[in-house]
C-alpha positions in Angstrom: 0.0 0.0 0.0 2.9 2.4 0.8 4.4 1.8 -2.6 1.1 2.4 -4.4 0.6 5.7 -2.5 4.1 6.8 -3.3 3.6 6.1 -7.1 0.2 7.9 -7.0 1.7 11.0 -5.3 4.6 11.1 -7.6 2.2 11.0 -10.6 4.3 8.4 -12.3 2.6 6.5 -15.1 3.3 3.1 -13.5 1.0 0.4 -12.5 2.1 -1.5 -9.4 1.3 -5.2 -9.3 2.1 -7.5 -6.4 2.7 -11.2 -7.1 2.5 -13.7 -4.3 5.7 -15.5 -3.4 6.1 -19.3 -3.1 3.8 -20.9 -0.6 5.5 -22.8 2.2 3.5 -25.8 1.3 5.2 -25.9 -2.1 8.6 -25.6 -0.5 8.2 -28.2 2.2 5.7 -30.7 0.8 5.7 -32.7 -2.4 2.3 -33.3 -3.9 3.5 -36.6 -5.2 5.7 -38.1 -2.4 5.5 -41.7 -3.8 6.8 -40.8 -7.3 10.3 -42.0 -7.9 12.6 -40.9 -10.7 12.9 -43.5 -13.4 16.0 -44.5 -15.3 15.6 -43.3 -18.8 18.5 -45.2 -20.3 17.4 -48.1 -22.5 20.9 -49.6 -22.2 21.4 -49.2 -18.5 23.6 -52.0 -17.2 22.9 -51.3 -13.5 19.1 -51.3 -13.2 18.7 -54.9 -14.4 21.3 -56.0 -11.8 19.6 -54.3 -8.8 17.6 -56.9 -7.0 16.0 -54.6 -4.5 12.3 -54.2 -5.4 11.3 -50.7 -6.3 14.9 -49.3 -6.6 16.8 -48.2 -9.7 20.2 -46.8 -10.5 19.2 -43.2 -9.7 18.9 -43.8 -5.9 21.6 -41.9 -3.9 23.0 -42.1 -0.3 23.0 -45.9 -0.2 24.5 -48.8 1.6 24.7 -51.6 -0.8 25.7 -55.3 -1.2 27.4 -56.6 -4.4 27.1 -60.3 -4.9 29.2 -62.3 -7.3 26.6 -64.7 -8.8 29.4 -67.1 -9.9 30.6 -67.9 -6.4 28.1 -66.1 -4.1 30.8 -64.0 -2.4 29.7 -60.5 -1.3 31.0 -57.0 -0.8 29.3 -54.3 1.2 29.9 -50.6 0.6 28.3 -47.1 0.9 28.1 -44.1 -1.4 26.5 -40.6 -1.4 26.6 -40.8 -5.2 24.0 -42.4 -7.4 23.9 -46.2 -7.6 24.6 -45.9 -11.3 27.9 -44.1 -10.7 29.1 -46.3 -7.8 27.9 -49.7 -8.9 29.0 -48.9 -12.4 32.5 -48.6 -11.0 32.3 -52.0 -9.3 31.2 -53.5 -12.7 34.2 -51.8 -14.4 36.6 -53.2 -11.7 35.3 -56.7 -12.4 35.4 -56.3 -16.2 38.9 -54.8 -16.3 40.6 -56.2 -13.2 44.1 -55.8 -14.6 43.9 -52.1 -15.4 46.5 -50.4 -13.3 44.0 -48.0 -11.6 41.6 -51.0 -10.8 44.2 -53.6 -9.7 43.8 -53.0 -5.9 40.0 -52.8 -5.9 38.2 -55.6 -4.1 36.2 -56.8 -7.1 39.2 -56.6 -9.4 41.3 -58.7 -7.0 38.4 -61.2 -6.7 37.9 -61.5 -10.5 41.7 -61.9 -11.2 42.0 -64.5 -8.5 38.9 -66.5 -8.9 37.3 -65.8 -12.3 40.1 -64.6 -14.6 38.7 -63.7 -18.1 35.1 -64.4 -17.1 32.3 -61.9 -17.8 31.2 -60.4 -14.5 28.0 -61.7 -13.2 27.1 -59.3 -10.4 23.9 -58.4 -8.6 23.3 -55.3 -6.4 21.1 -55.1 -3.4 20.3 -51.7 -1.8 20.4 -52.4 1.9 19.4 -49.0 3.1 19.2 -45.3 2.1 20.6 -42.8 4.5 21.3 -39.2 3.6 23.4 -38.5 6.7 27.0 -39.4 6.1 27.9 -40.6 9.6 24.7 -42.7 9.9 25.4 -44.2 6.5 28.9 -45.2 7.5 27.5 -46.7 10.8 25.0 -48.7 8.8 27.7 -49.9 6.5 29.8 -51.0 9.5 26.8 -52.7 11.1 26.0 -54.6 7.9 29.7 -55.6 7.5 29.8 -56.8 11.1 26.5 -58.8 10.8 26.9 -60.2 7.3 30.7 -60.7 7.2 31.1 -60.1 3.5 34.1 -62.0 2.1 35.2 -59.5 -0.6 35.7 -56.4 1.7 39.4 -55.8 2.1 40.7 -55.7 5.6 42.0 -52.1 5.1 38.4 -50.9 4.5 37.3 -52.6 7.7 39.9 -50.7 9.8 38.5 -47.4 8.4 35.0 -48.4 9.4 35.8 -49.8 12.9 35.7 -46.3 14.4 32.0 -45.9 13.5 31.0 -49.1 15.3 31.8 -50.2 18.8 31.5 -53.9 19.2 
């Protein structure tokens, strides 16, 4: 009202229009909370390997389990990045285990040692989604402690120990 009065008194040829701002409801609430983004790639190599019902490669902030379907050995890890990015890396480690940058990765070591020259047969299971980094690392440590995956390297376990008191 103050602005309109000022414009009127100044005899400016301006029309003042007020537009409402964003409603708090639109900021804090989703009108479709159960909608999940869908992977749009027709050639996605990760989505068909995810065995967790209702999840796809776009999910982020995950604790996951990688299973080698050839010998049923498992690896547990966590990532804030998308499943497509992180699980894609594991697939590359298994496909190209002798590449210098991959040679020390758990799945690369596994495929060189046990399945040399075999096409990777991996499945991925999303164990939990946790946006908080500390909690995600605690969940990872808890799942490693409970499930005792055989492919996790001992160095990784030492880094995780500080998050879990046994």
